[in-house]
Backbone bond lengths (Angstrom), bond angles and torsions (degrees), N, CA, C in turn:
res aa  C-N    CA-C-N  psi(-1)  N-CA   C-N-CA  omega(-1)  CA-C   N-CA-C  phi
1 M - - - 1.470 - - 1.531 108.74 -
2 A 1.314 116.77 136.49 1.449 120.47 178.61 1.519 109.90 -65.28
3 T 1.351 116.24 142.27 1.453 121.31 179.57 1.513 108.97 -88.85
4 P 1.357 118.69 122.99 1.460 120.90 -179.89 1.518 111.28 -56.15
5 G 1.329 116.73 136.79 1.455 120.80 176.70 1.507 114.52 82.03
6 V 1.342 118.65 2.12 1.459 121.05 -179.18 1.513 109.10 -110.22
7 A 1.327 116.56 124.66 1.460 121.63 176.11 1.527 108.39 -99.03
8 Y 1.303 116.30 121.63 1.456 119.63 -177.41 1.515 111.04 -85.04
9 H 1.335 116.71 135.34 1.453 123.44 178.42 1.518 109.62 -67.34
10 A 1.333 116.17 151.59 1.463 120.48 -178.87 1.522 111.88 -56.74
11 V 1.340 117.26 -39.13 1.467 120.18 -179.46 1.522 110.35 -64.89
12 E 1.339 116.94 -41.21 1.462 120.29 177.99 1.525 110.76 -62.53
13 T 1.334 115.96 -41.23 1.457 120.05 178.76 1.515 111.08 -61.93
14 L 1.326 117.03 -45.38 1.461 120.55 -179.86 1.517 111.62 -66.98
15 D 1.326 117.68 -36.43 1.468 120.31 176.17 1.522 110.38 -61.57
16 E 1.323 116.59 -41.23 1.458 119.53 179.08 1.527 110.48 -67.35
17 R 1.340 117.24 -39.76 1.467 119.56 177.21 1.522 110.81 -62.42
18 A 1.333 116.80 -36.57 1.464 120.35 178.18 1.524 110.36 -63.98
19 R 1.332 117.04 -42.50 1.464 120.00 178.42 1.526 110.72 -65.37
20 T 1.322 116.00 -41.59 1.470 119.71 178.37 1.517 110.46 -61.94
21 L 1.328 116.66 -45.79 1.467 120.44 -178.93 1.518 110.96 -63.55
22 A 1.330 116.74 -38.00 1.468 120.33 178.84 1.523 110.84 -62.33
23 E 1.329 116.43 -44.92 1.462 118.91 -178.97 1.530 111.21 -70.30
24 L 1.325 116.41 -36.59 1.460 119.01 178.25 1.522 111.73 -63.10
25 T 1.328 117.31 -40.77 1.461 119.25 179.99 1.529 110.69 -64.46
26 E 1.312 116.71 -34.68 1.469 119.96 175.58 1.526 110.34 -64.72
27 I 1.316 116.39 -43.53 1.462 120.54 -178.96 1.523 110.87 -67.61
28 F 1.329 117.67 -39.62 1.469 120.43 176.69 1.521 110.56 -57.35
29 A 1.331 116.35 -44.34 1.464 120.42 179.27 1.523 110.83 -65.81
30 E 1.325 115.46 -38.11 1.464 121.31 -178.33 1.527 112.17 -62.83
31 V 1.330 117.42 -40.60 1.471 120.63 -176.33 1.522 112.66 -101.74
32 G 1.341 116.90 2.05 1.458 120.11 178.64 1.514 113.42 69.12
33 A 1.330 116.56 43.57 1.465 121.14 -178.28 1.521 110.45 -106.39
34 E 1.332 116.46 119.84 1.455 119.64 170.53 1.527 108.26 -65.98
35 H 1.318 116.75 154.22 1.456 120.04 179.78 1.522 109.81 -145.92
36 V 1.320 115.66 154.06 1.459 122.17 172.45 1.527 107.18 -138.39
37 L 1.320 116.01 123.65 1.461 121.71 -177.63 1.530 110.37 -79.28
38 I 1.347 115.18 130.78 1.458 122.08 176.50 1.529 107.70 -131.12
39 G 1.331 117.94 -166.36 1.458 121.13 170.98 1.520 115.12 76.24
40 G 1.342 114.73 -160.10 1.455 121.73 -172.50 1.516 114.31 -62.15
41 I 1.331 118.02 -36.89 1.464 119.59 178.94 1.524 110.00 -66.18
42 A 1.339 116.85 -37.55 1.465 120.28 176.38 1.530 110.64 -65.76
43 V 1.335 116.90 -36.18 1.464 120.16 175.55 1.524 110.44 -62.06
44 G 1.334 116.65 -40.13 1.454 120.06 177.57 1.516 112.38 -61.09
45 Y 1.324 116.37 -33.89 1.466 121.28 179.77 1.525 111.20 -75.21
46 H 1.326 116.71 -45.81 1.461 120.95 -175.22 1.526 113.63 -88.89
47 G 1.339 116.07 -19.05 1.452 119.18 -176.33 1.508 112.27 -124.97
48 R 1.313 116.06 -101.14 1.459 121.42 -179.38 1.512 109.02 -133.43
49 L 1.326 115.40 135.46 1.461 121.35 -176.91 1.520 110.77 -60.46
50 R 1.345 115.00 133.97 1.459 119.83 172.24 1.522 108.38 -141.83
51 A 1.323 115.18 154.60 1.469 120.42 -175.52 1.525 109.46 -80.49
52 T 1.313 116.34 71.77 1.449 120.60 179.71 1.525 110.64 -66.61
53 V 1.314 116.04 151.12 1.460 120.67 -174.38 1.522 112.03 -76.71
54 D 1.336 117.70 -41.38 1.462 118.57 -172.37 1.525 111.79 -134.44
55 A 1.328 114.25 165.95 1.464 121.96 175.22 1.525 107.96 -96.81
56 N 1.321 116.76 134.78 1.464 121.61 -179.17 1.523 108.97 -121.28
57 L 1.322 115.70 126.45 1.455 119.82 -177.68 1.524 110.72 -138.79
58 L 1.334 115.80 144.69 1.454 121.79 172.30 1.516 108.79 -91.65
59 V 1.322 116.05 135.22 1.465 121.74 179.38 1.531 108.15 -139.47
60 P 1.326 118.45 161.36 1.473 119.43 175.66 1.528 110.94 -64.65
61 R 1.305 116.33 141.25 1.469 120.25 -179.63 1.528 111.46 -57.96
62 D 1.332 117.52 -37.87 1.469 119.09 -176.16 1.523 112.52 -73.50
63 R 1.327 117.71 -2.40 1.466 121.13 175.79 1.524 112.30 -100.72
64 L 1.320 117.79 -5.75 1.467 119.64 -177.98 1.525 112.17 -63.29
65 E 1.311 117.26 -42.34 1.471 119.42 -179.27 1.525 111.74 -66.29
66 P 1.345 119.58 -47.89 1.471 118.51 175.86 1.525 112.46 -61.40
67 L 1.328 117.58 -35.50 1.457 120.25 177.84 1.525 111.17 -65.50
68 T 1.326 116.41 -39.65 1.468 120.45 177.25 1.521 110.47 -59.72
69 R 1.329 116.38 -47.08 1.465 119.50 -179.77 1.524 111.38 -62.17
70 A 1.337 116.88 -42.27 1.465 120.52 -178.71 1.527 111.18 -66.24
71 L 1.312 116.84 -39.97 1.463 120.36 178.60 1.523 111.35 -66.09
72 E 1.316 116.80 -43.51 1.467 120.20 178.97 1.528 110.75 -64.46
73 A 1.322 117.12 -34.96 1.468 120.59 178.66 1.526 111.57 -65.05
74 R 1.334 116.72 -25.16 1.465 121.05 178.66 1.524 111.89 -93.65
75 G 1.323 116.83 5.16 1.453 120.20 174.25 1.509 116.01 96.34
76 Y 1.326 117.97 -1.58 1.461 119.64 178.66 1.531 110.48 -72.92
77 D 1.317 115.64 149.52 1.453 121.13 169.13 1.526 107.59 -90.99
78 V 1.313 117.47 139.19 1.456 120.44 -178.57 1.525 109.98 -133.56
79 A 1.317 114.97 153.23 1.461 122.67 171.80 1.518 105.87 -127.23
80 A 1.329 116.78 112.19 1.459 121.38 -171.47 1.524 111.53 -110.62
81 T 1.335 114.90 139.16 1.458 121.94 170.41 1.523 106.94 -126.80
82 V 1.309 115.88 -175.57 1.472 119.60 -178.71 1.516 111.26 -60.07
83 D 1.332 116.93 -38.25 1.463 120.44 -172.44 1.526 114.84 -115.18
84 M 1.327 118.77 6.43 1.460 118.37 -179.52 1.521 111.53 -157.81
85 V 1.310 114.67 145.11 1.460 122.18 170.05 1.518 107.30 -119.06
86 R 1.323 116.70 118.44 1.458 121.98 175.57 1.516 107.51 -95.19
87 V 1.327 116.02 131.85 1.461 122.34 -173.85 1.526 109.05 -111.39
88 F 1.344 115.57 131.19 1.458 121.58 -178.40 1.528 109.70 -123.86
89 R 1.316 115.38 155.50 1.458 120.25 175.80 1.531 109.68 -59.40
90 P 1.329 117.49 149.57 1.471 119.31 175.50 1.526 110.74 -54.64
91 G 1.327 114.95 135.46 1.457 120.00 178.98 1.516 114.85 83.61
92 S 1.337 116.72 4.82 1.464 119.99 -179.03 1.527 111.05 -78.18
93 D 1.309 114.27 164.06 1.454 122.05 171.89 1.526 106.96 -108.58
94 P 1.342 118.85 106.26 1.462 120.71 -177.54 1.520 114.10 -57.09
95 D 1.342 117.35 -21.98 1.459 120.21 179.04 1.521 112.52 -81.55
96 E 1.336 116.63 -16.01 1.457 120.37 -175.14 1.521 113.36 -119.82
97 D 1.323 117.29 -35.07 1.460 121.40 -172.24 1.529 112.12 -95.75
98 E 1.325 115.56 159.69 1.457 120.90 179.26 1.521 110.07 -83.01
99 A 1.310 115.98 144.14 1.464 120.76 175.92 1.519 109.35 -70.99
100 I 1.332 115.44 150.58 1.464 119.65 174.85 1.521 110.92 -98.92
101 A 1.337 117.67 -11.16 1.462 121.15 176.33 1.519 109.89 -158.71
102 D 1.313 115.17 144.45 1.465 122.27 172.20 1.527 107.36 -122.11
103 L 1.329 115.84 120.13 1.454 121.91 176.50 1.525 106.63 -104.33
104 V 1.315 116.28 113.65 1.463 121.87 -170.09 1.525 109.84 -111.67
105 A 1.325 116.27 134.53 1.464 120.32 177.62 1.523 109.79 -64.51
106 R 1.304 115.88 126.63 1.463 119.25 -179.61 1.520 111.96 -66.94
107 E 1.322 117.05 -16.04 1.462 121.26 177.89 1.526 112.98 -89.78
108 A 1.329 118.20 5.55 1.464 121.94 -172.86 1.527 112.77 -62.11
109 N 1.313 117.43 -33.52 1.468 120.98 176.54 1.522 108.91 -157.09
110 P 1.326 117.85 165.02 1.466 120.53 -176.12 1.530 114.24 -60.63
111 V 1.327 117.03 -32.27 1.466 119.92 179.94 1.523 110.46 -65.90
112 L 1.334 116.73 -46.66 1.466 120.01 179.33 1.526 111.09 -66.61
113 S 1.317 116.58 -37.71 1.470 119.81 178.33 1.523 110.66 -60.53
114 A 1.331 116.10 -44.03 1.466 120.10 178.47 1.522 111.13 -67.72
115 A 1.328 116.70 -41.33 1.463 120.85 -178.88 1.520 111.86 -62.27
116 A 1.331 116.61 -39.70 1.468 121.01 -175.86 1.525 112.82 -66.72
117 Q 1.325 117.02 -14.88 1.461 120.17 179.01 1.530 112.29 -77.41
118 H 1.324 116.05 -10.95 1.471 121.11 -176.96 1.523 109.27 -118.96
119 H 1.288 116.89 121.65 1.464 120.13 178.53 1.520 109.68 -157.92
120 E 1.309 115.70 162.83 1.460 122.10 179.72 1.530 108.60 -145.60
121 P 1.320 117.27 151.70 1.468 119.20 178.47 1.526 110.70 -73.21
122 A 1.321 116.04 146.67 1.459 120.75 179.25 1.519 109.34 -157.16
123 T 1.322 115.58 157.63 1.459 121.70 170.24 1.517 106.99 -106.01
124 V 1.314 115.96 113.28 1.460 122.11 -176.19 1.522 108.87 -123.96
125 L 1.321 117.18 123.80 1.466 122.42 -177.80 1.529 110.31 52.01
126 G 1.321 115.87 37.10 1.456 121.91 176.50 1.511 115.34 82.85
127 Q 1.330 117.81 2.73 1.471 121.71 -177.11 1.519 110.94 -114.83
128 R 1.330 115.95 139.82 1.454 120.71 174.49 1.520 108.59 -80.62
129 V 1.317 115.71 119.48 1.453 121.58 -177.08 1.522 109.62 -136.75
130 R 1.329 114.79 171.32 1.447 121.27 167.41 1.522 107.05 -103.58
131 I 1.321 116.44 133.36 1.454 121.67 -173.56 1.519 109.46 -131.08
132 V 1.321 117.33 149.70 1.457 119.55 176.13 1.522 109.85 -69.98
133 P 1.324 118.33 146.10 1.466 121.24 174.85 1.527 111.61 -66.94
134 R 1.338 115.48 167.45 1.466 120.61 -178.16 1.525 112.96 -54.47
135 G 1.324 116.33 -47.62 1.458 119.46 -177.02 1.514 112.72 -60.23
136 V 1.318 116.57 -41.50 1.464 120.88 178.84 1.526 110.31 -65.42
137 L 1.314 116.30 -42.29 1.468 119.74 -178.62 1.532 110.86 -63.16
138 V 1.315 117.26 -40.53 1.467 120.13 177.19 1.528 110.45 -61.73
139 A 1.330 116.84 -42.46 1.463 120.10 178.13 1.525 111.42 -63.53
140 L 1.319 117.99 -40.41 1.461 121.39 178.53 1.529 111.27 -65.44
141 K 1.316 116.27 -39.54 1.466 119.57 178.09 1.531 110.70 -67.50
142 F 1.317 116.69 -37.01 1.458 120.30 174.92 1.529 110.26 -63.81
143 H 1.324 116.42 -44.80 1.471 121.26 178.42 1.521 110.56 -56.67
144 A 1.319 117.19 -43.04 1.466 120.67 178.31 1.524 110.86 -66.43
145 A 1.340 116.65 -42.54 1.465 120.77 -175.03 1.521 112.68 -64.71
146 V 1.331 117.53 -30.99 1.472 119.76 -178.07 1.525 112.31 -92.62
147 S 1.315 118.00 1.97 1.461 120.12 179.38 1.525 110.71 -67.73
148 P 1.319 118.20 128.85 1.468 119.88 179.29 1.530 112.91 -69.16
149 R 1.325 116.77 -14.23 1.464 120.18 -178.59 1.529 112.66 -93.17
150 R 1.320 117.32 -3.86 1.464 120.19 -175.01 1.522 111.15 -87.62
151 E 1.345 116.08 139.77 1.453 121.34 178.10 1.523 110.35 -65.08
152 I 1.331 116.40 148.12 1.458 120.99 -175.47 1.532 111.87 -60.75
153 G 1.339 117.23 -38.05 1.460 119.60 178.62 1.515 112.36 -63.10
154 D 1.322 116.36 -37.13 1.455 120.72 177.78 1.524 111.01 -69.49
155 K 1.339 117.12 -34.53 1.463 120.84 176.54 1.530 110.32 -62.49
156 Y 1.337 116.54 -42.94 1.463 120.10 177.45 1.532 110.54 -61.01
157 Q 1.327 116.06 -40.13 1.464 119.50 178.81 1.520 110.76 -64.06
158 D 1.342 117.03 -40.32 1.468 120.68 178.48 1.528 111.04 -59.54
159 V 1.336 116.23 -45.18 1.470 119.95 179.78 1.530 110.45 -65.55
160 A 1.334 116.10 -40.24 1.467 119.47 177.37 1.523 110.55 -62.03
161 D 1.327 116.63 -39.45 1.465 120.25 178.56 1.532 111.12 -63.62
162 I 1.339 116.31 -43.62 1.465 119.41 177.15 1.522 110.03 -58.90
163 S 1.323 116.66 -43.61 1.465 121.30 179.82 1.524 111.55 -60.01
164 R 1.333 116.91 -41.82 1.470 120.72 -179.51 1.522 111.18 -64.87
165 I 1.322 116.30 -40.75 1.467 120.05 -179.86 1.519 110.18 -65.11
166 I 1.330 116.57 -46.11 1.464 121.26 -179.25 1.529 110.83 -62.76
167 A 1.332 116.01 -40.26 1.464 120.52 -176.87 1.527 111.75 -64.67
168 K 1.330 116.52 -34.31 1.465 119.58 -177.64 1.515 111.69 -76.17
169 R 1.329 117.04 -49.93 1.455 121.82 178.21 1.525 108.71 -173.77
170 F 1.326 115.72 128.12 1.458 119.46 179.95 1.520 107.35 -163.32
171 D 1.334 115.65 100.64 1.460 119.17 -175.90 1.527 111.22 -100.80
172 A 1.329 115.84 -174.16 1.460 120.79 -174.89 1.525 112.25 -61.53
173 S 1.332 117.26 -36.78 1.464 119.53 179.51 1.524 111.16 -69.78
174 D 1.334 117.31 -34.73 1.464 120.76 175.77 1.531 110.14 -63.50
175 E 1.321 116.11 -44.52 1.459 119.71 -179.24 1.522 111.27 -65.61
176 A 1.340 116.87 -40.10 1.468 120.04 178.70 1.523 110.83 -60.41
177 L 1.336 116.68 -40.98 1.455 120.18 179.04 1.523 110.56 -67.72
178 A 1.330 116.97 -40.46 1.469 120.52 178.28 1.525 110.97 -59.37
179 L 1.317 116.64 -43.97 1.460 120.40 -178.69 1.527 111.06 -70.10
180 E 1.333 116.97 -32.67 1.470 120.91 176.18 1.527 111.14 -61.93
181 I 1.326 116.38 -44.94 1.465 120.25 178.85 1.526 110.39 -70.37
182 A 1.332 116.97 -38.64 1.466 120.43 -178.87 1.518 111.86 -62.91
183 A 1.323 118.15 -23.48 1.464 121.16 178.44 1.524 111.97 -61.04
184 H 1.331 117.13 -18.80 1.462 121.52 178.74 1.531 112.37 -87.59
185 V 1.332 117.48 -4.90 1.467 120.57 -178.07 1.525 110.18 -77.71
186 Y 1.316 116.90 -58.89 1.468 123.35 174.71 1.524 107.77 -171.22
187 D 1.323 116.84 166.24 1.459 120.82 178.66 1.530 109.29 -60.51
188 G 1.311 115.60 131.12 1.459 119.95 179.80 1.509 114.44 91.33
189 A 1.334 118.28 -9.78 1.469 120.78 -178.22 1.529 112.67 -61.70
190 P 1.351 119.70 -42.07 1.468 118.14 178.77 1.529 113.35 -57.69
191 T 1.336 117.03 -39.70 1.462 120.33 178.58 1.526 110.55 -64.81
192 E 1.327 116.41 -42.19 1.467 120.20 179.07 1.524 111.07 -64.39
193 L 1.322 116.43 -41.57 1.468 119.16 179.85 1.521 110.56 -67.63
194 A 1.316 118.09 -40.17 1.465 120.86 178.04 1.524 110.69 -59.95
195 T 1.331 116.47 -40.59 1.464 120.64 177.63 1.520 110.98 -65.08
196 L 1.332 116.53 -43.30 1.466 120.74 178.86 1.527 110.69 -60.74
197 I 1.318 116.97 -45.70 1.468 121.05 179.64 1.528 110.40 -60.30
198 D 1.321 116.80 -45.07 1.467 120.70 -179.42 1.526 111.30 -64.43
199 D 1.337 116.45 -41.27 1.466 119.50 178.33 1.524 111.32 -63.47
200 L 1.316 117.46 -42.62 1.462 120.58 -179.61 1.531 110.74 -66.56
201 R 1.314 116.79 -39.86 1.466 120.11 178.80 1.529 111.54 -61.75
202 N 1.327 115.83 -34.60 1.459 120.44 -173.37 1.519 113.72 -103.70
203 G 1.333 116.16 10.58 1.456 120.02 173.60 1.500 114.83 70.23
204 R 1.333 116.96 23.71 1.466 120.05 179.13 1.527 109.86 -88.85
205 P 1.315 117.75 154.99 1.471 120.74 176.04 1.529 109.81 -60.35
206 V 1.310 116.20 145.51 1.452 120.68 -179.04 1.517 109.80 -120.21
207 K 1.330 114.46 156.02 1.446 120.49 179.23 1.506 108.65 -137.66
208 I 1.337 117.06 133.60 1.472 122.61 177.63 1.523 108.39 -113.98
């Protein structure tokens, strides 16, 4: 549980994410759950490191229940729905505290289903994981940014994350993959994402 009045340093946050990721990989192996790393930690790998709050991973829907049991057996607090398991530190209040991991069913929507088909091995925070490629991650961040249910501050973060990924490395094959995944968002999404990528590359103002 977070301590009121205490601001955690970025290094401390990343150390905790590394410990969380290490234990999650053990649990994935224990219950036979494939995983693909997405979210802020993936942005740190493909773009620029940031002290993201939680680990986000895609897993098969039929593994969510065994994962819930395994996490609870290790003392974690969890909040489970049909398509997601939110993981909290032992002793946390899920209504008040931030999750340290979100395990999302890869079948939850067509975009995630398409994204989960693409992955590559990587060492992230000292752990061997499967992670989405750059192009897929950009498409996922675009999908989040255009969601009508997402808070405006989170939308800005999504665009900033896309910018960081593009700035580090993003070639024609990465963009082609991003547009392929974006085709599952809605009609016209690939064109919108292509425009966003071009604007970010050329330092033009962007609009979501």
